[in-house]
C-alpha positions as MATLAB code, in Angstrom:
seq = 'MVQSVLTPLAILSAPFEDRPPSTNHGFCIEGCMPNAKFSTLIVHIPKAVQAGAEILPNCMVTQIEVNREGHVNSVLFVNEGKTYRQRAKTVILSAHVVETPRLLLHSATPQFPDGLANSSGWVGRAIMTHSSNDVYAKFEQEIRLYKGTPVFASTQDFYETDPRRGFARGYTIHSHGSRPIDMAQGISKFSHEPVWRPQLRQIMLEYNNYGCLTMVGEVLPQWDNHISLSAEKDENGMPRASVTFKYGANDLKLIDHAVENLKLILKAAGGEVTYVVPDTQHLMGGCRMGKDPATSVVNSYGQSHDIPNLFICDASLFVTSSGVNPTNTVMAIAARTADYIIDLASS';
ca = [
       0.000    0.000    0.000;
       1.256    3.478   -0.911;
       0.971    5.976    1.937;
       0.394    9.603    1.052;
       0.324   12.858    2.996;
      -0.755   16.412    2.311;
       2.013   18.214    0.447;
       3.705   21.111    2.271;
       2.913   24.296    0.341;
       3.778   27.953    0.859;
       0.119   28.925    0.467;
      -1.780   30.572    3.305;
      -4.702   28.703    4.821;
      -5.409   31.571    7.256;
      -4.727   35.344    7.229;
      -1.077   36.207    7.830;
       0.433   39.690    8.070;
      -1.363   41.633    5.327;
      -2.240   38.652    3.109;
      -5.518   36.702    3.003;
      -5.857   32.904    2.864;
      -6.205   30.963   -0.363;
      -9.586   30.995   -2.093;
      -8.772   27.651   -3.761;
      -9.675   28.978   -7.175;
      -6.997   26.627   -8.449;
      -4.889   28.494  -10.981;
      -1.895   28.938   -8.685;
       0.682   28.435  -11.441;
      -0.813   31.172  -13.602;
      -0.822   33.605  -10.665;
      -2.446   34.005   -7.266;
      -5.077   36.751   -7.322;
      -5.322   37.243   -3.523;
      -1.528   36.847   -3.032;
      -2.021   33.886   -0.711;
       0.798   32.008   -2.445;
       4.309   32.911   -1.363;
       6.666   34.650   -3.740;
       9.707   36.838   -3.170;
       7.986   39.613   -5.089;
       5.048   39.921   -2.692;
       6.731   38.913    0.583;
      10.451   39.728    0.767;
      10.851   42.653   -1.627;
       8.273   44.925    0.089;
       9.934   44.206    3.436;
      13.361   44.900    1.973;
      12.208   48.237    0.575;
      10.651   49.133    3.899;
      13.981   48.338    5.574;
      15.812   50.679    3.214;
      16.805   48.520    0.257;
      16.861   50.127   -3.169;
      15.505   47.952   -5.983;
      16.810   48.741   -9.485;
      14.446   47.136  -12.020;
      15.166   46.445  -15.686;
      18.913   46.152  -15.089;
      21.285   43.511  -16.420;
      24.567   42.831  -14.616;
      27.266   42.126  -17.200;
      30.466   42.002  -15.157;
      31.762   41.481  -11.628;
      34.986   43.424  -11.109;
      37.889   42.549   -8.802;
      40.752   44.610   -7.378;
      44.480   43.827   -7.166;
      43.995   41.907   -3.930;
      41.578   39.550   -5.658;
      38.455   40.836   -3.916;
      35.320   41.933   -5.721;
      34.777   45.664   -5.494;
      32.044   46.504   -8.004;
      29.616   45.246  -10.620;
      28.779   46.672  -14.027;
      25.137   46.740  -15.072;
      23.192   48.000  -18.065;
      19.952   49.971  -17.911;
      18.295   51.269  -21.092;
      21.502   50.855  -23.043;
      23.722   52.704  -20.591;
      26.363   51.000  -18.419;
      26.737   51.854  -14.737;
      29.217   50.784  -12.067;
      27.991   49.885   -8.589;
      30.700   49.821   -5.914;
      30.341   47.091   -3.304;
      32.117   45.726   -0.244;
      30.333   42.391   -0.664;
      28.635   40.904   -3.719;
      25.898   38.289   -3.391;
      25.170   36.547   -6.685;
      21.683   35.038   -6.925;
      21.035   34.665  -10.636;
      20.146   30.940  -10.588;
      21.640   27.965  -12.350;
      22.212   29.334  -15.841;
      22.941   33.019  -15.272;
      25.129   32.642  -12.160;
      27.810   30.530  -13.933;
      27.425   32.640  -17.061;
      28.296   35.821  -15.175;
      31.185   34.222  -13.283;
      32.696   32.812  -16.470;
      32.229   36.079  -18.353;
      33.917   38.028  -15.523;
      37.272   36.305  -16.159;
      40.389   38.453  -15.713;
      44.144   37.805  -16.047;
      44.052   37.176  -12.305;
      41.166   34.695  -12.711;
      41.584   33.468  -16.299;
      39.002   30.665  -16.038;
      36.331   32.896  -14.533;
      35.654   34.117  -11.026;
      35.481   31.530   -8.214;
      36.564   28.865  -10.667;
      40.000   27.643   -9.573;
      38.425   24.200   -9.148;
      36.966   24.191  -12.656;
      33.513   23.385  -11.236;
      31.741   26.631  -12.176;
      28.936   25.647  -14.530;
      29.489   21.923  -13.970;
      27.124   19.198  -12.731;
      23.866   21.013  -13.408;
      20.773   18.954  -12.627;
      17.040   18.976  -13.175;
      14.307   16.868  -11.672;
      12.676   14.307  -13.915;
       8.988   15.163  -13.791;
       6.969   12.951  -16.120;
       3.179   13.281  -16.014;
       0.821   10.332  -16.405;
      -2.828   11.016  -17.291;
      -5.766    8.666  -16.829;
      -9.423    9.066  -17.760;
     -12.088    8.286  -15.152;
     -15.822    7.685  -15.445;
     -16.500   10.201  -12.690;
     -15.457   13.849  -12.790;
     -12.080   14.618  -11.228;
     -11.867   18.367  -11.989;
      -8.103   18.788  -11.966;
      -8.350   22.559  -11.667;
      -9.846   22.440   -8.167;
      -7.575   23.353   -5.275;
      -3.787   23.582   -5.359;
      -1.837   22.066   -8.294;
      -0.098   19.668   -5.867;
      -2.238   18.302   -3.070;
      -1.086   14.852   -1.910;
       2.346   13.220   -2.073;
       4.103    9.987   -1.211;
       7.786    9.250   -0.634;
       7.416    5.475   -0.452;
       9.900    5.233   -3.345;
      12.264    8.010   -2.214;
      15.189    6.012   -0.778;
      17.605    3.736   -2.617;
      16.380    0.160   -2.955;
      19.065   -2.128   -4.480;
      16.361   -4.439   -5.840;
      15.277   -1.757   -8.324;
      18.611   -1.605  -10.118;
      19.226    2.119   -9.701;
      20.335    4.542   -7.003;
      18.121    7.004   -5.141;
      14.409    7.527   -5.833;
      11.515    9.890   -6.321;
       8.475   11.570   -4.816;
       5.019   11.095   -6.343;
       2.591   14.032   -6.396;
      -1.022   14.332   -7.363;
      -0.909   16.898  -10.156;
      -3.714   19.334  -10.808;
      -2.718   19.922  -14.413;
      -4.566   22.977  -15.731;
      -6.261   22.904  -19.167;
      -3.524   24.722  -21.094;
      -0.805   22.662  -19.419;
      -2.587   19.416  -20.239;
      -3.352   20.429  -23.833;
       0.242   21.447  -24.499;
       1.651   18.307  -22.906;
      -0.406   15.708  -24.723;
      -0.397   17.560  -28.062;
       3.369   18.089  -28.234;
       5.240   15.762  -25.920;
       3.279   12.575  -25.249;
       4.356    9.298  -26.856;
       1.631    9.688  -29.488;
       0.962   13.439  -29.825;
      -2.595   14.457  -30.722;
      -4.104   17.603  -32.179;
      -7.067   19.125  -34.019;
     -10.427   17.265  -33.609;
      -8.936   14.566  -31.373;
      -7.333   17.126  -29.062;
     -10.558   19.135  -28.942;
     -12.532   16.051  -27.906;
     -10.008   15.220  -25.189;
     -10.195   18.714  -23.758;
     -14.003   18.652  -23.783;
     -13.611   15.715  -21.373;
     -10.939   17.485  -19.295;
     -12.957   17.209  -16.076;
     -12.767   13.393  -16.228;
      -8.967   13.232  -16.288;
      -6.676   12.618  -13.338;
      -2.928   13.096  -13.299;
       0.055   12.014  -11.235;
       3.570   13.390  -11.570;
       7.002   12.480  -10.233;
       9.909   14.440   -8.768;
      12.825   12.207   -9.664;
      16.343   12.608   -8.326;
      18.782   13.240  -11.173;
      22.408   12.464  -10.352;
      25.137   15.089  -10.909;
      27.351   14.566  -13.948;
      30.427   16.605  -14.886;
      29.430   16.779  -18.560;
      26.075   18.423  -17.796;
      27.188   22.028  -17.760;
      26.831   25.710  -18.559;
      29.413   27.357  -20.807;
      29.707   30.555  -22.856;
      28.568   30.395  -26.469;
      29.877   32.365  -29.444;
      26.493   34.089  -29.751;
      26.140   37.379  -27.901;
      23.135   39.190  -26.461;
      22.129   42.807  -26.986;
      24.671   43.888  -24.367;
      27.564   42.154  -26.091;
      27.693   39.428  -23.421;
      28.089   35.792  -24.588;
      24.890   33.828  -24.174;
      24.858   30.709  -22.063;
      25.202   27.341  -23.740;
      23.424   24.562  -21.826;
      24.533   20.930  -22.210;
      22.399   18.316  -20.467;
      21.278   14.720  -20.852;
      19.979   12.059  -18.495;
      22.367    9.350  -17.336;
      21.592    5.630  -17.347;
      20.581    5.720  -13.660;
      18.205    8.629  -14.304;
      16.462    6.785  -17.149;
      15.980    3.621  -15.070;
      14.500    5.713  -12.265;
      12.081    7.436  -14.672;
      10.888    4.113  -16.120;
      10.268    2.726  -12.632;
       8.356    5.831  -11.556;
       6.167    5.975  -14.664;
       5.138    2.343  -14.208;
       4.196    3.055  -10.592;
       2.178    6.120  -11.607;
       0.263    3.971  -14.084;
      -0.403    1.284  -11.472;
      -1.725    3.824   -8.951;
      -4.063    5.434  -11.492;
      -5.337    2.033  -12.630;
      -5.925    0.978   -9.026;
      -8.003    4.136   -8.567;
     -10.212    3.139  -11.487;
      -8.642    5.184  -14.244;
      -7.771    4.231  -17.813;
      -4.170    5.358  -18.454;
      -4.101    7.450  -21.610;
      -1.007    9.662  -21.901;
       2.542    9.857  -20.563;
       4.175   13.275  -20.937;
       7.963   13.528  -20.366;
       8.891   16.649  -18.445;
      11.556   18.221  -16.248;
      11.473   20.757  -13.426;
      13.779   22.685  -11.112;
      17.298   23.540  -12.282;
      20.033   22.970   -9.679;
      23.823   22.847   -9.522;
      26.591   24.620  -11.402;
      28.398   26.195   -8.411;
      28.585   23.280   -6.019;
      29.098   23.660   -2.294;
      31.859   21.789   -0.471;
      34.713   21.818    2.004;
      37.496   21.166   -0.515;
      38.369   24.158   -2.742;
      39.754   21.731   -5.317;
      36.377   20.082   -5.902;
      33.843   22.815   -5.121;
      33.085   26.489   -5.752;
      31.824   27.745   -2.383;
      31.834   26.700    1.270;
      28.782   25.775    3.326;
      27.789   29.448    3.619;
      27.901   30.091   -0.119;
      31.180   31.987    0.250;
      33.585   31.619   -2.663;
      36.711   29.633   -1.805;
      38.713   31.955   -4.077;
      37.172   35.363   -3.338;
      36.099   35.841    0.303;
      33.695   38.747   -0.291;
      31.850   37.018   -3.140;
      28.834   34.928   -2.125;
      26.542   32.752   -4.211;
      23.048   32.195   -2.900;
      20.717   30.194   -5.147;
      20.050   26.636   -6.329;
      23.383   26.499   -8.156;
      24.952   25.522   -4.796;
      23.248   22.109   -4.816;
      25.555   19.088   -4.905;
      22.686   16.637   -5.439;
      19.153   17.234   -6.618;
      17.259   15.040   -4.134;
      13.747   13.970   -5.076;
      11.838   16.946   -3.650;
      11.127   20.505   -4.692;
      14.191   22.671   -3.898;
      12.570   25.976   -2.892;
      12.501   25.470    0.876;
      16.150   24.380    0.846;
      17.169   27.423   -1.193;
      15.390   29.683    1.295;
      16.968   27.944    4.303;
      20.450   28.326    2.796;
      19.729   31.994    2.032;
      18.733   32.674    5.644;
      21.843   30.901    6.910;
      24.094   32.801    4.500;
      22.516   36.118    5.478;
      23.205   35.456    9.166;
      26.801   34.548    8.330;
      27.366   37.751    6.344;
      25.896   39.819    9.194;
      28.220   38.095   11.660;
      31.231   38.795    9.428;
      30.269   42.472    9.113;
      29.887   42.882   12.871;
      33.064   41.047   13.854;
];
């Protein structure tokens, strides 16, 4: 028997501060009308502004500059075609898995010829996603996938390594409230036998009778999955990021095992399995955390091994992907890093 629990979500069920609880209208992914769903934009940024932070919108950082001592001392950014220099005692880079390595690599100098914070060679390396295949089944009764939150119940019965399966690590299974556009795009473009036109229209007319389960599969880190600089440049003259990624043999075995379990669960619930849609979610890695400067980019506080006043604070720090959504971990690391920087400034 598979045991499931309610999925932890950053969505208010009761009033908190100046935000109301969720109305359960269901379209959380498209945007939360009452602002019951957490986001940095509606929670942290207003508080930061109130505390005195200055937010500069529509700006693109193109370079992190270092002084003779090898410390960062400024960043260059572009706004409406004009370049500005912002002096800084400490730089915290939080541009996520693609743009963080891109900026570090592009900021190479004679002092740091392979890019900033990259003496180990690990900047941009070992990026990961989560495997996130969807399995749809049609039921006689109405399911109404749009009701409530997009993820409601989860199980981690298959989360830990089981040698009998023939692969390492595991995955979480979520109920998935796939919204109409999401479902239509998935089965029309990416399912094993894509459908469109009259057949797709008929399927969507029966949308309320479909149920869906999805997986969050742990993808193992691989050196060859990486971010590098391409020859193509953007409007600011900065090389665009080139992304190289493919699943490893272990990842593919894990996906196959999960998809078969999703089918079994839907069949046991009375559904007729109809479509399997391959998908991925959640970029991680590229600036891995570790104790050894030879095999990692930052320490446990996100502080660069090479440049002590350069911090990285986003999902690029992840060494493994785990089989769960990464947001809470990113936020916990950010809070820990912030406390560490405050302690350094006050010491």
